[in-house]
KOLKE-717020 format. One record per residue (C-alpha): x, y, z. Coordinates in steps of 0.001 Angstrom, whole numbers, padded with zeros to 6 digits, always signed. Each point is the difference from the previous one (the first is absolute). Layout:
XYZ;...
END
This chain:
+039054+081808+158353;+003428+000933-001336;-000364-002081-003166;+002479-002681+000989;-002518-002673-000890;-000153+001340-003563;+003712+000663-000649;+001761-002397+002358;+003783+000322-000415;-000182+001921-003297;+003025+002392-000205;-000838+001644-003323;-000895+003249+001720;+003599+000285+001254;+001760-000654-003365;+000279+001609-003444;-003322+000686-001652;+001205-000379-003599;+001987-002339-002197;+003276+001665+001063;-000271-001675+003364;+000061-003408-001651;+003225+000892-001797;+001611+001330+003166;-000794-003267+001724;+002514-001716-002299;+002799+002539+000657;+003220-002018+000237;+002143+002887+001245;+000221+000311+003788;-001106+003292+001506;+001022+001616+003264;-002706+001644+002057;+000443+003756+000442;+000044-000426+003776;+003163-002127-000298;+001956+002528-002079;+002155+002778+001376;+000670+003157-002019;+003405+001649+000388;+001546+003192-001338;+002920-001950-001489;-002460-002142-001943;-001470+003124-001604;+003470+001197-000993;+000823-003370-001547;-003274+000073-001934;+000750+003436-001473;+003529-001054-000943;-001241-003153-001738;-002658+001942-001899;+002615+002507-001204;+002421-002741-001079;-002773-001917-001755;-000986+003122-001936;+003597+000657-001077;+000566-003589-001128;-003304-000106-001881;+000865+003263-001772;+003430-001385-000913;-001540-003112-001524;-002465+002054-002042;+002710+002331-001365;+002220-002961-000856;-002886-001662-001810;-000819+003227-001839;+003604+000357-001220;+000060-003530-001336;+002942-002314-000450;+002466+000397-002880;+001479-003199-001420;+002746-000511-002594;+000024-003159-002099;+001883-001234-003059;-001498-002180-002714;+000374-000847-003658;-001661+002624-002171;-003364-001174-001305;-001335+000559-003497;+001635+000473-003378;+002668+002667-000259;+001484+000640-003431;+000855+003674+000030;+000972+002646+002520;-001011+003653-000020;+002813+002466+000716;-000959+003521+001068;+002694+002601-000428;+000220+003760+000490;+003501+001458-000062;+001882+003038-001241;+003381-000268-001749;+002264+003020-000417;+000159-000464-003785;-002266+001049-002833;-002690-002446-001068;+001429-000427-003502;+003412-000912+001463;-001036-003018+002110;-001095-003522-000839;-002223-002167+002252;-000139-003763-000263;-001128-003088+001948;+001510-003415-000567;-000994-003078+002022;+001612-003370+000606;-002121-001553-002763;+001736+002222-002539;-003045+002136-000769;+000403+003749-000313;-002542+002734+000642;+000330+003331-001779;-000899+002203+002919;+000063+003141-002148;-003397-001005-001390;-001504-001071+003351;+000836+003037+002151;-000195+003761-000366;+002939+002370-000192;-000344+003655+001040;+002773+002607-000239;+000597+001682+003356;+002555+001804+002138;+002056-002110+002366;+000078+002718+002649;-003779-000319+000406;+000500-003429+001539;+002218-001390+002710;+000408+001336+003512;-002600+002727-000466;-002680-002702-000234;+001033-001991+003056;+002375-002329-001847;+002878-001756+001724;+002878-002262-000853;-000547-003741+000242;+000634-001232+003541;-000185+003434+001605;-000912-000020+003676;-002773+002033+001565;+002570+002469+001373;+001527+000545-003435;-003406+000526-001581;-000978+002508+002666;+003185+001964-000648;-000811+000132-003721;-003722+000675+000047;-000816+001277+003480;-003519-000589+001236;-001261-001512-003240;+001181-003412+001029;-002558-001664+002206;+001015-002324+002801;-002817-002357-000999;+001916-001035-003136;+002414-001942+002217;-002728-001650+002047;-001444-003391-000806;-003216+000227-001997;-002887-002359+000551;-002306-001574-002564;-002583+002768+000272;+002632+002574-000986;+000668-001846-003251;-003707-000432-000727;-000697+003705+000454;+002992+001031-002129;-000967-002408-002780;-003441+001606-000358;+001484+003230-001324;+000223+001071-003623;+002286-001792-002445;+001139+002896-002146;+003546+001216-000366;+000620+003542+001154;+000345+002721-002592;+003412+001095-001216;+000929+003474+001287;-000214+002632-002704;+003323+001225-001375;+000429+003796+000023;-000062+001588-003451;+003427+001556+000321;+001679-003330+000889;+000717-003098-002036;-000737-003463+001370;+003174-001834+000985;-001510-003255+001286;-002559-002629-000887;-002789-001388+002127;-000867-003637-000786;-003264-001300+001453;-002584-002678-000676;-000616-003742+000312;+001494-002734-002141;-000348-003768-000095;+002732-002608-000056;+000238-003733+000544;-000238-001000+003645;+003590-001191+000153;+003341+001480+000895;+000683+003086-002079;+001979+003176-000526;-001516+003453-000483;+002621+002501-001106;+000391+003551-001262;+002994+000756-002210;+001191+002776-002281;-000995+000162-003645;+002374-002078-002100;+001744-001528+003034;-002496-002568+001266;-000381-003662-000754;-000819-000629-003656;-000202+003752-000592;-000012+001016-003647;-000939+003658+000451;+002246+003010-000536;+003031+000320+002240;-000294+002491+002899;+002913+002131+001115;+001439-001154+003330;-000170+003476+001497;-003813-000275-000016;+000037-003010+002327;-001503+000661+003422;-001833-002864+001668;-000902+001870+003156;-003594-000926+000680;-002954+000393+002312;-002364-002964+000579;-003573+000972+000821;-001447-003497-000328;+001229-003500-000690;-002417-002801+000808;-001169-003347-001303;-003557-001246-000479;-003150+002156+000204;+000779+003700+000162;-000632+001509+003449;+001679+003428-000028;-000459+000584+003739;+001696-003220+001090;+003599+000694+000976;+002712-002149-001597;+003712-000080+000886;+001072+002017-003060;-002828+002541+000055;+001130+003633+000383;+003708-000804-000236;+002675+001689-002072;+003600-000596-001064;+002507+002507-001382;+003259-000280-001883;+002467+002378-001645;+001588-002681-002195;-001236-000528-003543;+000720-003733+000051;-001781-001140+003141;-001956-003188+000608;-002849-000210+002527;-001060-003552+000813;-003011-000986+002137;-000580-003631+000969;-003591-000747+000957;-001488-003130+001578;-003757+000081-000688;-002451-001883+002249;-003739-000252-000875;-001833+001411+003028;-003642+000084+001104;-001430+002223+002738;-003462-001159+001009;-002664+000204+002691;-002064-002790-001580;+001946-003245-000179;-003085-002003-000951;-000430+002077-003168;+003490-001003-001148;-001018-003639+000229;-002834+000652-002457;+002328+001332-002706;-000067-001976-003234;+003473-001253-000902;-000807-000110-003721;+000298+003794-000168;+003209+001960-000019;+001460+000821+003391;-001242+003406+001255;+003495+001053+001055;+001268-000211-003591;-001653+003276-000993;-003198+001933-000553;-001111-002423-002731;+000277-002994+002307;-001732+001839+002832;-002977+000930-002189;-000597-003656-000922;-001133-000828+003537;-003407+000999+001451;-000125+003178+002033;-001510-001782+002997;+003126-002157+000237;+002631+002736-000306;-001648+003031+001636;+001429-000752+003456;+003520-000850-001197;+002982+001726-001579;+001989-002023-002534;+003452+001387-000620;+003688-000928-000090;+002454+001111+002642;+003712-000011-000686;+003343+000368+001689;+002678+002000-001776;+003762+000411+000076;+001878+002587-002038;+003449+000206-001570;+001278+003090-001789;+003410+000600-001512;+001718+001655-002919;+000826-002193-002993;+002568+000257-002800;-001060+001316-003387;-000069-003515-001448;-002846-000923+002383;-003669+000913-000199;-001078+002690+002496;-003596+000381+001096;-002632-000910+002580;-000676-003724+000442;-002753-001656+002025;+000531-003745+000332;-003000-001748+001572;-000628-003581+001027;-003443-001483+000806;-000146-002127+003140;-002105-003212-000241;-001717+000520+003371;-002930+002250+000806;-000287+001973+003232;-003483+000438+001492;-000471+002551+002777;-003465-000485+001493;-001840+001738+002791;-002588-002210+001689;-002508+000287+002822;-001559-002637+002242;-003785-000298+000234;-002079+001991+002492;-000993-003124+002000;+003688-000864+000322;+000670+003529+001265;-002792-000262+002595;+001266-003400+001114;+003508+001385+000434;-001283+002958+002037;-002026-002335+002245;+003043-002221+000552;+002259+002930+000846;-002472+001693+002357;-001048-003214+001743;+003622-001006+000514;+000725+003400+001492;-002988-000245+002363;+000998-003477+001174;+003593+001090+000606;-001245+003136+001752;-002237-002091+002258;+002941-002171+001009;+002148+003046+000712;-002784+001528+002109;-000397-003187+002053;+003764-000197+000549;+000079+003620+001144;-002869-000634+002435;+001727-003112+001313;+003250+001964+000459;-001836+002739+001917;-001673-002582+002222;+003316-001698+000820;+001607+003371+000707;-002876+000948+002341;+000304-003251+001961;+003719+000556+000535;-000580+003493+001334;-002696-001357+002359;+002374-002594+001494;+002776+002524+000639;-002273+002554+001722;-002034-002454+002181;+000538-002805+002542;-003054-001920-001079;-002158-001397+002893;+002410+001315+002685;-000314+003589-001099;-002645+000862+002648;+001951-001461+002971;+003169+001743-001145;-001717+003349-000170;-001509-000392+003532;+003382-000940+001504;+001650+002950-001686;-002634+002329+001436;+000475-001327+003588;+003751+000392-000173;-000324+003556-001155;
END
């Protein structure tokens, strides 16, 4: 009557009615029945604390991944490098027709810079401190005293790769020379432009007419000597006017006619990149991109668009007066280092980020579970001790009756 003869001991009516029940039957993780669990207020507090800590740690991992990791590595410069582009923009407190510019390298070759750069007459007072210039090696405090709020604190902070990439995307034109008032005569000369020299140790110098090395021009009176100068730009390799170099926006003054300014530069080919794999695809048969704009243009845009190829340098300066039998002037002695510095910013893959977040959060939950169990165990032990001190166990009833009779 009840259908037992048809179904027998069939228990399908009491189980899952879909394929999910078959999967749950193979569950290898033990489960505790709800009737055996006990909910406590402290457990809820621990849960909220663990959720908050997990959120903070996950957010920290994501921000760290988003910032990337900056690495510095040295290697031998790849490619063919025959020449080096020198970008210069400086003002000398002498008339253009009274100065002579020359470059001579260790190979003995000379470059007549007068034909490679431009010379504009200007007034020396239009440059210098009024344009945020400072002496070489000036501290932030000294620069603030000279130029007030124009000096930005960020100039003394470490820049990352993205800063260099954004600055390199700007225009590559030299700024215009300030116009000289009609009622004044130009007393200085602005020298600016790019020139090419052999990629070896060399000497770039500015001397007076008739007093330089191998100078056959007309003699200049000594009273016209004044090698006070203002350096707007001095860089090597492709021209990036917004990249800051050690000698950019510096000036030097002298009252002596026979004065010698010497700058010693150690030049290091440098690459800032966010795509290391693209550097590996560069063809070594072309000229090195850090040698200049010509070398950079030889490589495909897809290889160089996420990198900045330049040359950083360290500089030391010596200035002193010289006797009249010596050659006064401004001398830049540079030496090319054989190693190349690569500053790369890299990111791990998204699956690696997710795996790291899972590891951090799961480790926190496991440690939190242990701490919760220890706290519960400590509370249980503390409760048992209080029970033993406030009770006589099985003799508590007899003791209470005797105490009542005596009272």
